[in-house]
C-alpha positions as a Python dict, from the first residue, in 0.01 Angstrom:
ca = {
    (1, 'M'): (0, 0, 0),
    (2, 'T'): (140, 340, -96),
    (3, 'E'): (168, 628, 148),
    (4, 'R'): (-96, 825, -46),
    (5, 'A'): (-339, 533, -45),
    (6, 'G'): (-285, 479, 326),
    (7, 'A'): (-355, 846, 397),
    (8, 'A'): (-673, 826, 192),
    (9, 'L'): (-796, 528, 398),
    (10, 'V'): (-728, 715, 721),
    (11, 'S'): (-914, 1019, 587),
    (12, 'D'): (-1211, 804, 483),
    (13, 'S'): (-1215, 642, 828),
    (14, 'L'): (-1228, 984, 998),
    (15, 'Q'): (-1507, 1100, 770),
    (16, 'Q'): (-1712, 789, 850),
    (17, 'E'): (-1666, 823, 1226),
    (18, 'E'): (-1962, 982, 1401),
    (19, 'L'): (-1865, 1308, 1570),
    (20, 'F'): (-2068, 1505, 1823),
    (21, 'P'): (-2086, 1880, 1892),
    (22, 'I'): (-2009, 2000, 2242),
    (23, 'R'): (-2375, 2060, 2333),
    (24, 'E'): (-2457, 1696, 2253),
    (25, 'V'): (-2161, 1571, 2459),
    (26, 'S'): (-2283, 1790, 2745),
    (27, 'R'): (-2631, 1637, 2716),
    (28, 'L'): (-2498, 1280, 2706),
    (29, 'T'): (-2256, 1317, 2998),
    (30, 'G'): (-2408, 1591, 3212),
    (31, 'V'): (-2083, 1791, 3200),
    (32, 'H'): (-2125, 2163, 3125),
    (33, 'P'): (-1955, 2288, 2804),
    (34, 'V'): (-1749, 2534, 3009),
    (35, 'T'): (-1609, 2241, 3210),
    (36, 'L'): (-1534, 2041, 2894),
    (37, 'R'): (-1338, 2335, 2753),
    (38, 'A'): (-1149, 2375, 3082),
    (39, 'W'): (-1055, 2006, 3086),
    (40, 'E'): (-918, 2049, 2735),
    (41, 'R'): (-731, 2379, 2778),
    (42, 'R'): (-608, 2354, 3134),
    (43, 'Y'): (-541, 1983, 3174),
    (44, 'G'): (-530, 1839, 2820),
    (45, 'L'): (-769, 1561, 2922),
    (46, 'I'): (-966, 1563, 2596),
    (47, 'Q'): (-851, 1665, 2249),
    (48, 'P'): (-1154, 1703, 2020),
    (49, 'T'): (-1115, 1765, 1650),
    (50, 'R'): (-1199, 2110, 1513),
    (51, 'T'): (-1402, 2219, 1212),
    (52, 'D'): (-1264, 2484, 977),
    (53, 'S'): (-1463, 2740, 1173),
    (54, 'G'): (-1313, 2621, 1502),
    (55, 'H'): (-1609, 2431, 1647),
    (56, 'R'): (-1522, 2130, 1862),
    (57, 'L'): (-1632, 1782, 1754),
    (58, 'Y'): (-1604, 1484, 1989),
    (59, 'S'): (-1573, 1115, 1901),
    (60, 'A'): (-1733, 824, 2087),
    (61, 'A'): (-1392, 762, 2246),
    (62, 'D'): (-1386, 1123, 2370),
    (63, 'I'): (-1727, 1072, 2531),
    (64, 'E'): (-1601, 758, 2705),
    (65, 'S'): (-1302, 959, 2830),
    (66, 'V'): (-1539, 1219, 2975),
    (67, 'R'): (-1727, 944, 3158),
    (68, 'S'): (-1399, 801, 3288),
    (69, 'I'): (-1298, 1144, 3416),
    (70, 'L'): (-1632, 1178, 3594),
    (71, 'A'): (-1590, 834, 3753),
    (72, 'W'): (-1245, 925, 3886),
    (73, 'I'): (-1368, 1260, 4021),
    (74, 'E'): (-1659, 1086, 4196),
    (75, 'R'): (-1404, 864, 4371),
    (76, 'G'): (-1231, 1174, 4505),
    (77, 'V'): (-937, 1199, 4263),
    (78, 'S'): (-849, 1557, 4171),
    (79, 'V'): (-878, 1661, 3805),
    (80, 'S'): (-507, 1740, 3795),
    (81, 'K'): (-423, 1375, 3867),
    (82, 'V'): (-675, 1217, 3631),
    (83, 'G'): (-471, 1293, 3318),
    (84, 'K'): (-178, 1084, 3435),
    (85, 'I'): (-405, 788, 3514),
    (86, 'L'): (-586, 806, 3178),
    (87, 'A'): (-258, 833, 2988),
    (88, 'R'): (-123, 524, 3161),
    (89, 'S'): (-441, 327, 3090),
    (90, 'S'): (-434, 430, 2723),
    (91, 'A'): (-72, 321, 2692),
    (92, 'I'): (-162, -20, 2833),
    (93, 'K'): (-452, -85, 2596),
    (94, 'M'): (-334, 76, 2271),
    (95, 'P'): (-510, -154, 2019),
    (96, 'T'): (-498, -77, 1648),
    (97, 'P'): (-739, 190, 1513),
    (98, 'V'): (-923, -64, 1296),
    (99, 'Y'): (-972, -294, 1597),
    (100, 'V'): (-1107, -3, 1802),
    (101, 'E'): (-1355, 100, 1533),
    (102, 'V'): (-1489, -250, 1468),
    (103, 'T'): (-1508, -379, 1824),
    (104, 'A'): (-1640, -56, 1976),
    (105, 'S'): (-1923, -61, 1724),
    (106, 'E'): (-2004, -426, 1803),
    (107, 'W'): (-1985, -372, 2178),
    (108, 'G'): (-2210, -66, 2148),
    (109, 'E'): (-2472, -272, 1965),
    (110, 'W'): (-2466, -539, 2236),
    (111, 'Q'): (-2489, -274, 2508),
    (112, 'A'): (-2792, -119, 2339),
    (113, 'R'): (-2967, -456, 2344),
    (114, 'I'): (-2869, -514, 2708),
    (115, 'R'): (-2991, -165, 2797),
    (116, 'S'): (-3331, -243, 2643),
    (117, 'A'): (-3360, -570, 2834),
    (118, 'V'): (-3264, -399, 3160),
    (119, 'A'): (-3508, -111, 3101),
    (120, 'A'): (-3784, -370, 3054),
    (121, 'F'): (-3662, -571, 3357),
    (122, 'D'): (-3663, -872, 3124),
    (123, 'G'): (-3449, -1136, 3296),
    (124, 'V'): (-3511, -1398, 3028),
    (125, 'Q'): (-3388, -1171, 2749),
    (126, 'L'): (-3090, -1057, 2960),
    (127, 'E'): (-2993, -1420, 3021),
    (128, 'R'): (-3021, -1492, 2649),
    (129, 'L'): (-2801, -1194, 2559),
    (130, 'Y'): (-2545, -1295, 2824),
    (131, 'G'): (-2517, -1642, 2670),
    (132, 'Q'): (-2486, -1505, 2317),
    (133, 'I'): (-2215, -1259, 2418),
    (134, 'F'): (-2018, -1524, 2605),
    (135, 'S'): (-2028, -1750, 2301),
    (136, 'T'): (-1885, -1465, 2091),
    (137, 'Y'): (-1618, -1303, 2308),
    (138, 'P'): (-1365, -1406, 2575),
    (139, 'L'): (-1447, -1352, 2941),
    (140, 'L'): (-1238, -1035, 2971),
    (141, 'V'): (-1425, -861, 2687),
    (142, 'V'): (-1765, -977, 2817),
    (143, 'F'): (-1718, -813, 3156),
    (144, 'Q'): (-1459, -539, 3112),
    (145, 'D'): (-1564, -403, 2773),
    (146, 'I'): (-1936, -477, 2748),
    (147, 'F'): (-2121, -535, 3075),
    (148, 'V'): (-1923, -336, 3335),
    (149, 'P'): (-1915, -7, 3136),
    (150, 'L'): (-2295, -24, 3107),
    (151, 'W'): (-2320, -107, 3481),
    (152, 'Q'): (-2102, 199, 3554),
    (153, 'E'): (-2314, 417, 3327),
    (154, 'L'): (-2632, 322, 3514),
    (155, 'L'): (-2454, 373, 3846),
    (156, 'L'): (-2349, 727, 3748),
    (157, 'H'): (-2710, 815, 3658),
    (158, 'R'): (-2876, 634, 3948),
    (159, 'D'): (-3031, 961, 4074),
    (160, 'D'): (-3250, 981, 3762),
    (161, 'Y'): (-3598, 836, 3796),
    (162, 'G'): (-3596, 459, 3735),
    (163, 'Q'): (-3218, 432, 3705),
    (164, 'T'): (-3162, 297, 4056),
    (165, 'S'): (-3403, 10, 3990),
    (166, 'A'): (-3241, -61, 3652),
    (167, 'W'): (-2893, -58, 3805),
    (168, 'L'): (-2998, -290, 4088),
    (169, 'F'): (-3153, -529, 3836),
    (170, 'L'): (-2835, -545, 3626),
    (171, 'D'): (-2609, -552, 3934),
    (172, 'A'): (-2789, -853, 4085),
    (173, 'F'): (-2777, -1039, 3754),
    (174, 'L'): (-2405, -978, 3698),
    (175, 'R'): (-2307, -1060, 4057),
    (176, 'A'): (-2483, -1396, 4031),
    (177, 'R'): (-2313, -1480, 3699),
    (178, 'A'): (-1967, -1368, 3812),
    (179, 'L'): (-1995, -1564, 4139),
    (180, 'Q'): (-2108, -1872, 3948),
    (181, 'R'): (-1802, -1857, 3722),
    (182, 'L'): (-1569, -1807, 4016),
    (183, 'Q'): (-1715, -2109, 4194),
    (184, 'L'): (-1672, -2323, 3884),
    (185, 'A'): (-1305, -2223, 3858),
    (186, 'A'): (-1040, -2418, 4046),
    (187, 'S'): (-945, -2280, 4388),
    (188, 'G'): (-822, -2408, 4723),
    (189, 'Q'): (-462, -2508, 4793),
    (190, 'G'): (-219, -2305, 4585),
    (191, 'A'): (-477, -2047, 4478),
    (192, 'V'): (-432, -1670, 4494),
    (193, 'L'): (-652, -1501, 4752),
    (194, 'L'): (-833, -1178, 4660),
    (195, 'S'): (-979, -951, 4924),
    (196, 'A'): (-1119, -598, 4916),
    (197, 'L'): (-992, -319, 5136),
    (198, 'P'): (-1292, -255, 5364),
    (199, 'G'): (-1536, -10, 5203),
    (200, 'H'): (-1320, 37, 4892),
    (201, 'C'): (-1532, -127, 4622),
    (202, 'R'): (-1867, -276, 4534),
    (203, 'E'): (-1917, -650, 4530),
    (204, 'L'): (-1941, -678, 4151),
    (205, 'E'): (-1611, -493, 4109),
    (206, 'L'): (-1442, -741, 4343),
    (207, 'L'): (-1593, -1046, 4172),
    (208, 'V'): (-1501, -924, 3824),
    (209, 'A'): (-1148, -848, 3946),
    (210, 'G'): (-1126, -1211, 4058),
    (211, 'L'): (-1234, -1333, 3714),
    (212, 'L'): (-990, -1106, 3533),
    (213, 'L'): (-698, -1185, 3764),
    (214, 'G'): (-758, -1558, 3727),
    (215, 'G'): (-788, -1554, 3349),
    (216, 'A'): (-799, -1895, 3185),
    (217, 'E'): (-615, -2050, 3482),
    (218, 'G'): (-892, -1945, 3721),
    (219, 'R'): (-696, -2007, 4039),
    (220, 'V'): (-822, -1705, 4234),
    (221, 'Q'): (-1030, -1741, 4548),
    (222, 'V'): (-1233, -1431, 4633),
    (223, 'L'): (-1299, -1359, 4999),
    (224, 'A'): (-1638, -1213, 5093),
    (225, 'L'): (-1690, -839, 5091),
    (226, 'G'): (-1636, -711, 5445),
    (227, 'Q'): (-1341, -939, 5520),
    (228, 'P'): (-1159, -779, 5821),
    (229, 'L'): (-810, -663, 5732),
    (230, 'E'): (-673, -768, 6071),
    (231, 'E'): (-783, -1131, 6015),
    (232, 'L'): (-619, -1176, 5674),
    (233, 'A'): (-302, -1321, 5827),
    (234, 'L'): (-513, -1590, 5998),
    (235, 'V'): (-693, -1675, 5672),
    (236, 'C'): (-365, -1695, 5480),
    (237, 'E'): (-213, -1927, 5742),
    (238, 'K'): (-507, -2165, 5692),
    (239, 'V'): (-531, -2147, 5311),
    (240, 'Q'): (-158, -2118, 5231),
    (241, 'P'): (-214, -1916, 4909),
    (242, 'Q'): (56, -1829, 4658),
    (243, 'A'): (-18, -1463, 4723),
    (244, 'L'): (-276, -1227, 4871),
    (245, 'V'): (-412, -952, 4644),
    (246, 'L'): (-586, -656, 4804),
    (247, 'F'): (-833, -472, 4580),
    (248, 'S'): (-938, -108, 4604),
    (249, 'N'): (-1126, 121, 4366),
    (250, 'Q'): (-1114, 423, 4596),
    (251, 'P'): (-853, 697, 4639),
    (252, 'P'): (-609, 567, 4901),
    (253, 'A'): (-573, 722, 5244),
    (254, 'D'): (-241, 889, 5320),
    (255, 'D'): (-138, 608, 5552),
    (256, 'L'): (-223, 323, 5311),
    (257, 'P'): (141, 245, 5215),
    (258, 'R'): (235, 223, 5584),
    (259, 'Q'): (-74, 11, 5657),
    (260, 'L'): (10, -230, 5374),
    (261, 'S'): (372, -258, 5486),
    (262, 'R'): (261, -360, 5836),
    (263, 'L'): (22, -618, 5692),
    (264, 'A'): (290, -760, 5462),
    (265, 'L'): (514, -829, 5763),
    (266, 'A'): (239, -1036, 5928),
    (267, 'L'): (153, -1247, 5623),
    (268, 'P'): (298, -1590, 5538),
    (269, 'C'): (272, -1504, 5165),
    (270, 'P'): (347, -1210, 4932),
    (271, 'L'): (111, -912, 4928),
    (272, 'L'): (-5, -737, 4610),
    (273, 'L'): (-237, -445, 4539),
    (274, 'A'): (-483, -416, 4247),
    (275, 'G'): (-752, -173, 4136),
    (276, 'D'): (-758, 204, 4099),
    (277, 'A'): (-569, 257, 4425),
    (278, 'S'): (-270, 67, 4291),
    (279, 'E'): (-236, 326, 4013),
    (280, 'L'): (-235, 607, 4267),
    (281, 'V'): (17, 468, 4518),
    (282, 'E'): (249, 282, 4281),
    (283, 'E'): (526, 541, 4317),
    (284, 'E'): (498, 542, 4698),
    (285, 'L'): (525, 162, 4708),
    (286, 'S'): (822, 154, 4473),
    (287, 'G'): (1104, -38, 4638),
    (288, 'S'): (873, -205, 4891),
    (289, 'P'): (792, -579, 4882),
    (290, 'I'): (434, -495, 4772),
    (291, 'A'): (369, -525, 4397),
    (292, 'C'): (110, -313, 4217),
    (293, 'L'): (-95, -492, 3952),
    (294, 'G'): (-279, -192, 3804),
    (295, 'N'): (-651, -151, 3737),
    (296, 'E'): (-694, -290, 3385),
    (297, 'G'): (-790, -655, 3339),
    (298, 'R'): (-528, -757, 3086),
    (299, 'L'): (-252, -585, 3282),
    (300, 'M'): (-361, -724, 3622),
    (301, 'H'): (-357, -1081, 3494),
    (302, 'Q'): (-25, -1037, 3314),
    (303, 'R'): (147, -877, 3613),
    (304, 'L'): (13, -1139, 3852),
    (305, 'Q'): (150, -1420, 3635),
    (306, 'Q'): (484, -1240, 3607),
    (307, 'F'): (498, -1196, 3985),
    (308, 'L'): (419, -1562, 4056),
    (309, 'A'): (690, -1662, 3807),
    (310, 'G'): (938, -1431, 3979),
    (311, 'H'): (970, -1191, 3685),
    (312, 'L'): (797, -881, 3825),
    (313, 'D'): (999, -636, 4031),
    (314, 'T'): (829, -473, 4328),
}
């Protein structure tokens, strides 16, 4: 393919991509246009394309970025720190443009069908869609790229009339399916234990983290939400896991690194940290015996396997 032909294909792809004006992005996300402009100018969080007359146009990926920014801010992360987290996540994923265009379109179609089933509180149709999606995509895509983003979208809009009921309906369905898959996977002696920091995530987030960490091997045992931190050493002595992974999707407290270091000294196995908190304290834990696994499914699984094989530095 010549350089000119390649440029033409890229141009055609951009022309075919649906772009949204700032007022539509504001309507879809609930973020005021003034705030969107500030995120662009002051922090460089979003980089929309511009028309010849200077009007901003946003892609579907830009809208997802806006929603990610909102999710981080709701967890208490300052806007100034969000850019670094998003940049790191983008560097981890980085699929090819063609892959993004094709799969995002497919996932969006599935999500629209799921959204309709949830809005109708149709459990039979939701179960049917779940089976069809699982027969089409691997586990990681099913949860991380299709179901969980929709779950997060409903959670963000739960104050709107009817959205709390819709979110609870989808949440209960996904928790049951995730727990079922975890129970079918191998666990017990030699497994990796996964526990949430108290109050730092919702149950579905913990269960999905267990599925993603386990991958095809599936040797992750998830402890119940509410597991006391001070009793983890006792549990590990009984189970004798390969490692204990703590999970947190909340901004860490200032004393978290010190708290983790104390816990690591009491454990009979290595201690690791996963979830959003691991992205925020990774620098502070550098040089400690505690490894950070990140907050993205593919990365968490890869880093866990590297750690267990002795190839991941802490």
